[in-house]
C-alpha positions as CSV (number, residue, x, y, z in Angstrom):
1,M,-22.3,-0.6,30.0
2,S,-20.3,-3.3,27.5
3,L,-19.1,-3.6,24.6
4,Y,-21.2,-4.4,21.1
5,P,-19.0,-7.8,20.6
6,V,-18.1,-7.5,16.5
7,Y,-14.6,-7.9,16.6
8,K,-12.2,-10.6,17.3
9,L,-10.0,-9.7,19.9
10,W,-6.6,-11.2,20.6
11,N,-5.5,-10.8,24.4
12,I,-2.7,-8.7,24.2
13,N,-2.8,-5.4,26.2
14,A,-0.7,-2.5,24.0
15,V,0.7,-0.5,26.2
16,K,4.1,1.4,24.0
17,A,5.1,1.2,20.8
18,T,8.3,2.5,18.9
19,G,8.9,1.9,15.3
20,C,7.9,-1.4,14.0
21,V,7.8,-3.1,17.5
22,I,4.4,-3.4,19.5
23,T,4.8,-4.2,24.0
24,D,2.1,-5.3,26.0
25,D,1.4,-4.8,29.6
26,A,3.4,-7.8,30.2
27,G,6.7,-5.8,28.8
28,I,6.4,-8.4,25.8
29,D,7.4,-6.7,22.4
30,Y,5.5,-8.0,19.1
31,L,6.6,-7.2,15.5
32,D,4.5,-5.0,13.6
33,F,4.1,-6.8,10.4
34,Y,0.4,-5.4,10.4
35,G,0.6,-2.0,10.4
36,G,-2.8,-1.9,12.2
37,H,-4.5,-2.8,8.9
38,A,-1.9,-1.0,7.2
39,V,-2.3,2.5,9.0
40,I,1.2,2.5,10.3
41,S,3.3,4.3,7.4
42,I,6.0,6.0,9.2
43,G,6.3,4.1,12.2
44,H,4.8,4.2,15.6
45,S,5.3,7.3,18.5
46,H,7.8,8.7,15.3
47,P,9.1,11.5,17.2
48,E,8.9,13.9,14.9
49,Y,5.6,13.1,14.2
50,V,4.5,13.2,18.2
51,Q,6.5,16.6,18.5
52,A,4.3,18.1,15.5
53,L,1.1,16.9,16.5
54,S,1.6,17.8,20.2
55,N,2.9,21.5,19.3
56,Q,0.2,21.8,17.0
57,L,-2.1,21.1,20.2
58,Q,-0.8,24.0,22.0
59,H,-2.0,26.1,19.4
60,I,-5.3,25.2,18.1
61,G,-7.0,21.3,17.2
62,F,-9.9,21.8,15.4
63,Y,-12.4,24.3,14.0
64,S,-14.8,24.1,11.4
65,N,-14.8,24.2,7.6
66,A,-16.4,27.3,8.1
67,I,-12.7,29.1,8.7
68,V,-9.6,29.2,7.1
69,N,-7.2,26.5,7.5
70,P,-4.0,26.9,5.7
71,L,-2.8,23.9,7.2
72,Q,-5.5,22.3,4.5
73,E,-3.8,24.4,1.4
74,E,-0.2,23.5,2.4
75,L,-1.0,19.4,2.4
76,A,-2.6,20.2,-0.8
77,E,0.6,21.7,-1.9
78,A,2.5,18.9,-0.5
79,L,0.3,16.6,-1.7
80,A,0.7,17.7,-5.8
81,R,4.6,17.1,-5.0
82,I,4.7,13.8,-4.1
83,S,1.7,12.1,-5.4
84,G,2.2,12.7,-9.4
85,Y,-1.6,14.0,-9.5
86,P,-0.9,18.2,-9.4
87,H,-3.9,19.7,-10.8
88,H,-6.0,17.3,-8.8
89,R,-7.6,19.0,-5.8
90,L,-8.1,17.7,-2.3
91,F,-10.9,17.2,-0.3
92,L,-10.5,16.2,3.1
93,C,-12.2,14.4,5.0
94,N,-12.0,11.0,8.0
95,S,-12.0,7.5,6.9
96,G,-11.5,5.3,3.7
97,A,-14.9,4.7,3.8
98,E,-16.1,8.3,3.7
99,A,-13.8,9.0,0.7
100,N,-15.1,6.4,-1.3
101,E,-18.6,7.4,-0.4
102,N,-17.7,10.9,-1.6
103,A,-15.7,9.7,-5.1
104,L,-19.2,8.0,-5.6
105,K,-20.9,11.0,-5.3
106,L,-19.4,12.8,-7.0
107,A,-18.9,10.7,-10.1
108,S,-22.7,10.3,-9.9
109,F,-23.4,13.7,-9.7
110,Q,-21.6,14.7,-12.8
111,T,-22.9,11.9,-14.8
112,G,-26.8,11.8,-14.0
113,R,-26.0,8.0,-13.5
114,A,-26.4,5.7,-10.3
115,R,-25.2,2.1,-11.6
116,V,-21.5,1.4,-10.7
117,L,-18.8,-1.0,-12.0
118,A,-16.9,-3.3,-8.9
119,F,-14.9,-6.3,-8.8
120,R,-15.1,-10.0,-7.3
121,R,-13.1,-9.7,-3.9
122,S,-13.6,-6.5,-3.9
123,F,-13.8,-3.9,-0.2
124,H,-14.2,-0.9,-0.2
125,G,-15.7,0.2,3.3
126,R,-19.0,-0.6,5.3
127,T,-20.8,2.2,4.9
128,S,-24.0,2.1,2.6
129,G,-22.7,2.6,-0.7
130,T,-19.0,1.5,-0.3
131,V,-20.2,-2.0,1.5
132,A,-22.8,-2.6,-1.6
133,L,-19.4,-2.3,-3.6
134,T,-18.0,-4.5,-1.2
135,D,-18.2,-8.5,-2.6
136,D,-19.2,-9.6,1.0
137,P,-23.1,-10.3,1.3
138,S,-22.3,-11.4,4.5
139,I,-21.6,-7.8,5.7
140,R,-24.6,-6.4,3.3
141,A,-28.2,-5.3,5.7
142,P,-31.5,-5.1,3.3
143,F,-30.8,-1.7,3.7
144,N,-27.9,-1.4,1.6
145,A,-29.0,-4.0,-1.2
146,G,-30.4,-1.4,-3.6
147,H,-27.5,-0.1,-5.0
148,L,-27.0,-0.5,-8.5
149,I,-24.0,-2.8,-9.3
150,D,-22.1,-5.3,-11.5
151,F,-19.1,-7.1,-10.0
152,I,-16.9,-8.7,-12.5
153,D,-13.4,-10.6,-12.4
154,L,-10.3,-8.6,-12.2
155,D,-8.5,-9.4,-15.6
156,D,-11.7,-10.6,-17.7
157,F,-11.3,-8.4,-20.7
158,D,-14.8,-10.3,-22.0
159,A,-16.8,-8.9,-18.6
160,L,-15.4,-5.9,-19.2
161,H,-16.3,-5.0,-22.5
162,A,-19.8,-7.1,-22.4
163,A,-20.2,-4.7,-19.3
164,F,-19.5,-1.3,-21.1
165,G,-22.3,-2.7,-23.5
166,Q,-24.9,-3.1,-21.7
167,H,-24.6,-0.3,-19.3
168,D,-24.1,3.4,-19.1
169,Y,-22.1,3.7,-15.5
170,A,-21.2,6.8,-13.4
171,A,-17.8,5.0,-12.0
172,V,-15.7,1.9,-12.4
173,I,-13.7,1.5,-8.6
174,I,-10.9,-0.8,-8.3
175,E,-8.4,-0.8,-5.8
176,G,-4.9,-0.5,-6.4
177,I,-3.9,-3.7,-5.0
178,Q,-6.9,-5.2,-3.5
179,G,-6.1,-5.8,0.4
180,V,-8.8,-7.9,2.1
181,G,-9.1,-10.2,-1.2
182,G,-5.9,-11.7,-1.1
183,I,-3.2,-9.0,-2.4
184,R,-4.4,-9.6,-6.1
185,E,-3.5,-6.8,-8.8
186,A,-5.1,-6.3,-12.1
187,S,-2.7,-6.9,-15.0
188,V,-1.3,-3.1,-16.5
189,G,-3.3,-4.3,-19.5
190,F,-6.2,-5.1,-17.9
191,M,-5.7,-1.5,-16.0
192,K,-5.4,0.4,-19.5
193,A,-8.0,-1.5,-20.8
194,L,-10.2,0.2,-17.9
195,R,-9.4,3.7,-18.5
196,D,-9.7,3.2,-22.1
197,H,-13.1,2.3,-21.5
198,C,-13.9,4.7,-19.1
199,T,-12.6,7.4,-21.0
200,R,-14.6,5.8,-24.2
201,H,-17.9,6.3,-22.3
202,N,-17.7,9.1,-20.1
203,T,-17.4,7.0,-16.9
204,F,-15.1,8.0,-14.2
205,L,-12.2,6.0,-12.8
206,I,-11.9,5.6,-9.3
207,L,-9.0,4.4,-7.8
208,D,-9.4,2.8,-4.5
209,E,-5.6,3.5,-3.2
210,I,-7.1,3.9,1.0
211,Q,-4.9,0.6,1.5
212,S,-2.2,0.4,-1.4
213,G,-1.6,3.8,-2.0
214,Y,0.8,6.0,0.3
215,G,4.0,4.3,-0.9
216,R,3.0,1.6,0.6
217,T,4.0,-0.4,-2.8
218,G,7.0,2.0,-3.5
219,T,5.1,4.2,-5.7
220,F,3.3,6.4,-4.0
221,F,-0.3,4.7,-5.4
222,A,0.0,1.4,-6.7
223,H,-1.7,2.2,-9.8
224,Q,0.7,4.5,-11.4
225,S,3.3,1.3,-12.2
226,A,0.3,0.8,-14.9
227,G,1.1,4.2,-16.5
228,I,-2.6,5.8,-16.2
229,K,-4.5,8.0,-14.2
230,A,-7.4,7.7,-12.5
231,D,-10.2,10.5,-12.2
232,I,-10.6,10.1,-8.2
233,I,-8.2,8.9,-6.4
234,T,-9.5,7.8,-2.6
235,M,-6.9,7.8,0.5
236,A,-6.7,7.0,4.0
237,K,-5.1,4.6,6.6
238,G,-1.3,5.3,6.0
239,M,-2.1,9.0,5.3
240,G,-2.1,9.8,9.0
241,N,-0.2,7.3,10.4
242,G,-3.0,6.6,13.2
243,F,-4.8,10.0,13.2
244,P,-8.3,9.6,11.4
245,V,-7.5,11.2,8.0
246,G,-9.2,10.8,4.5
247,G,-8.8,12.6,1.2
248,L,-9.9,12.3,-2.3
249,L,-7.7,13.6,-5.5
250,I,-10.3,14.6,-7.7
251,S,-10.0,15.5,-11.6
252,P,-10.4,19.4,-12.7
253,D,-12.8,17.3,-15.0
254,F,-15.1,17.9,-11.9
255,T,-16.9,21.4,-11.2
256,P,-17.5,22.2,-7.4
257,I,-20.8,23.1,-6.2
258,A,-21.0,24.9,-2.7
259,G,-22.3,22.8,-0.1
260,Q,-22.3,19.5,-2.6
261,L,-19.7,17.6,0.0
262,G,-19.0,18.7,3.4
263,T,-17.6,17.2,6.3
264,T,-17.3,18.4,9.8
265,F,-14.4,16.9,11.4
266,G,-12.1,16.5,8.0
267,G,-9.5,18.5,7.2
268,N,-9.2,19.6,11.3
269,Y,-5.6,21.2,12.0
270,L,-4.7,18.1,14.0
271,A,-5.3,15.9,11.0
272,C,-3.7,17.9,8.8
273,R,-0.7,18.1,11.1
274,A,-0.3,14.4,10.7
275,A,-0.6,14.4,7.3
276,L,2.3,16.7,7.0
277,T,4.3,14.6,9.0
278,V,3.8,11.6,7.2
279,I,4.6,13.0,3.7
280,K,7.7,14.8,5.0
281,V,9.2,11.3,7.0
282,M,8.5,9.5,4.1
283,E,10.6,12.2,1.8
284,T,13.4,12.8,4.2
285,E,13.7,9.3,5.2
286,N,13.4,7.6,1.9
287,L,10.4,5.6,3.0
288,M,9.1,4.8,-0.2
289,N,12.8,3.7,-1.5
290,N,12.6,1.4,1.6
291,A,9.1,-0.2,0.8
292,R,10.8,-1.6,-2.7
293,E,13.9,-2.6,-1.6
294,V,12.9,-4.4,1.7
295,G,9.4,-5.4,-0.2
296,S,11.8,-6.8,-2.2
297,Y,13.8,-8.9,-0.7
298,I,11.2,-10.3,1.4
299,I,9.3,-11.4,-1.5
300,E,12.3,-13.4,-2.6
301,K,13.4,-14.9,0.2
302,L,9.9,-16.2,0.9
303,Q,9.6,-17.5,-3.0
304,Q,12.9,-19.8,-1.6
305,I,11.0,-21.5,0.8
306,P,10.8,-25.1,-1.1
307,F,7.0,-26.1,0.9
308,G,4.1,-24.9,2.5
309,I,3.8,-21.6,0.3
310,S,1.4,-21.8,-3.0
311,Q,2.2,-18.3,-4.3
312,V,3.8,-14.8,-2.9
313,R,2.1,-11.8,-4.5
314,G,2.2,-8.3,-4.4
315,R,5.0,-5.2,-4.5
316,G,6.9,-3.1,-1.9
317,L,5.7,-4.0,2.0
318,M,2.0,-5.0,0.8
319,I,2.4,-8.7,0.2
320,G,0.4,-12.0,0.2
321,I,1.7,-15.0,1.5
322,E,-0.8,-18.3,0.0
323,T,-0.4,-21.2,2.5
324,E,-1.2,-24.6,1.8
325,R,-2.5,-25.2,5.2
326,D,-5.4,-23.5,6.7
327,L,-4.5,-20.6,9.6
328,R,-7.7,-21.6,11.4
329,K,-6.7,-25.2,11.8
330,G,-3.9,-26.2,14.2
331,P,-0.9,-25.9,14.6
332,S,-2.1,-22.7,12.9
333,L,0.7,-21.2,11.4
334,R,-0.8,-17.3,12.6
335,E,-1.4,-17.9,16.0
336,D,2.2,-19.7,15.9
337,L,4.0,-16.3,14.5
338,L,1.9,-14.2,17.3
339,W,2.4,-16.1,20.3
340,K,5.8,-18.1,19.8
341,G,7.2,-15.2,17.2
342,H,5.3,-12.3,18.5
343,I,5.1,-11.0,15.4
344,F,1.7,-9.3,14.1
345,T,0.4,-10.4,10.7
346,G,-3.1,-10.6,8.8
347,A,-5.1,-12.5,7.2
348,S,-7.4,-12.9,4.1
349,G,-9.9,-15.6,4.5
350,P,-8.6,-19.2,5.5
351,Y,-5.2,-19.3,3.1
352,I,-3.2,-15.7,2.9
353,L,-1.2,-14.5,5.2
354,R,-1.1,-10.5,4.8
355,L,2.1,-8.5,5.6
356,L,1.7,-4.8,5.6
357,P,4.4,-3.2,8.1
358,P,5.2,0.2,8.8
359,L,7.6,1.5,5.9
360,C,10.8,1.6,7.8
361,I,10.7,-1.7,8.3
362,T,14.3,-2.9,8.2
363,K,15.8,-6.6,6.3
364,E,17.0,-7.1,10.0
365,Q,13.5,-6.8,11.4
366,A,12.1,-8.8,8.2
367,N,14.8,-11.7,8.7
368,K,13.1,-12.3,12.1
369,L,10.2,-13.4,9.8
370,I,11.6,-15.4,7.5
371,T,13.6,-16.8,9.3
372,F,10.5,-17.8,11.6
373,L,8.4,-19.1,8.4
374,E,11.2,-21.1,7.1
375,Q,11.7,-22.9,10.7
376,W,7.8,-23.2,11.1
377,Y,7.4,-24.8,7.3
378,T,10.5,-27.2,8.1
379,S,8.7,-28.5,11.4
380,H,5.6,-28.8,9.6
381,R,6.6,-30.9,7.0
């Protein structure tokens, strides 16, 4: 049997990872400026994380949600403390797509409506409802095309007003900062208008913080910089530092009904232990503050590169570099970063380099990336 080949793979066999460094089977060290799609939050193989999961596994790793799991309550208390949402309730699942599916389901149950408003360049997942909300027809099968979805642009106030004038929506779903869409963020004014429209029309506002949340931007959730509250916040990626964990923070406006939501693996002992350890390390090592400081430093340095870069976007350690040169064509900046600089990065389309390093990245490590970019652009003018 062979693997089903749907991924473009770099020929790198990673055998070890520590902090922000990945080592392959040839002994080459790579600086991780991508975090495996923003998943690695507290750093690879953090000793406290490794110890916590090892200890948990020696006691109990899994049982179903048919019995009490005190770690779930402990995680809810920790999230109440760090998230800024002490009165929302927690539902645990396994992935970002699953979190978004459950959020949409809750909004539809509560309102009795089916239509959802989403945004162009969005990415919300690859399951049936979430891929319908993702602005990429190439990954949407006919089976997924029956959902009632409207797309508008970020910061298009007229389109927002017109959409609510034409339809009754179960929910509006928006990313705190668009990740796959190129590190794009709605303005504070637009986020406030979105909140106001949802409130006036009894529509639920869902904030997809799967990539932009969990301290990546320097606040726990990216949308908190706009001073608004969401009805449902979806989380995953950085939540478990590599262990599959997803979750929803759900407003008290929702009435839980037995059996309405469910999951086999969600909220298992290992998942909760991983998520609890991530929060503990984030707090004790001040990683949100580090994300703000190092992220601001990187953005400032990138903006000083005099040629080759059209724009630098983002906040904290969620950074998009819009380049003037197509990343797919030689000489390729992204391939040179990987094979010559030994630096992992991501991409969003042909012109945007995406930086999503672990929140423990240092200025010294950042300087390696900045120096490589400065030298590369100088030699490829």
